[in-house]
C-alpha positions in Angstrom: 118.3 84.9 83.6 115.9 87.0 85.7 118.8 89.4 86.5 119.6 89.8 82.8 116.0 90.5 81.9 115.7 93.1 84.7 118.9 94.8 83.6 117.7 95.0 80.0 114.4 96.4 81.1 116.1 99.0 83.3 118.1 100.2 80.3 115.2 100.1 77.8 112.0 100.2 79.9 109.7 100.9 76.9 110.4 97.4 75.4 107.6 95.9 77.4 104.1 96.1 76.1 101.4 98.1 78.0 99.1 96.1 80.3 95.6 97.4 80.4 94.2 97.5 83.9 91.0 99.0 85.3 92.5 99.8 88.7 93.9 103.3 88.7 96.9 102.3 90.9 98.1 100.1 88.1 98.2 102.9 85.5 101.3 102.7 83.4 101.8 99.0 84.0 103.9 97.1 81.4 104.8 93.5 80.9 107.7 91.5 79.5 108.7 87.9 79.2 111.5 86.6 81.4 114.5 85.5 79.3 114.7 81.6 79.1 111.3 81.3 80.9 108.8 81.8 78.1 105.7 81.4 80.3 106.8 83.8 83.0 106.1 87.5 82.8 107.4 90.5 84.7 104.9 93.3 85.4 106.6 96.6 86.0 106.3 100.4 85.7 108.9 102.8 84.5 110.4 105.2 87.0 112.8 108.1 86.7 115.9 106.0 87.2 114.8 102.6 85.9 111.8 100.3 86.6 109.6 99.3 89.5 108.8 95.6 89.5 105.3 94.8 90.8 104.8 91.1 90.0 106.1 88.0 88.4 103.3 85.8 87.1 103.0 82.6 85.2 101.5 83.5 81.8 98.6 81.1 81.8 97.1 82.6 85.0 94.1 84.9 84.8 96.4 87.9 84.8 93.8 90.6 84.8 92.1 89.1 87.9 95.4 88.6 89.8 96.5 92.1 89.1 93.2 93.7 90.0 92.9 91.8 93.2 96.3 92.7 94.4 
């Protein structure tokens, strides 16, 4: 179901919620749950022709630390 989720996000990239990050390279980052995997999140940015996926993470991780450290 990852492909389905990515296709949906590409069509409607604003569905994801904003992810606040201190690092300026992560500006505009958004997140969305992977369909049928409730504890897995996609972190992405919108681009002119769709989305740019940066990470897939398990939701119980320390997300802010993982994203900030790269």
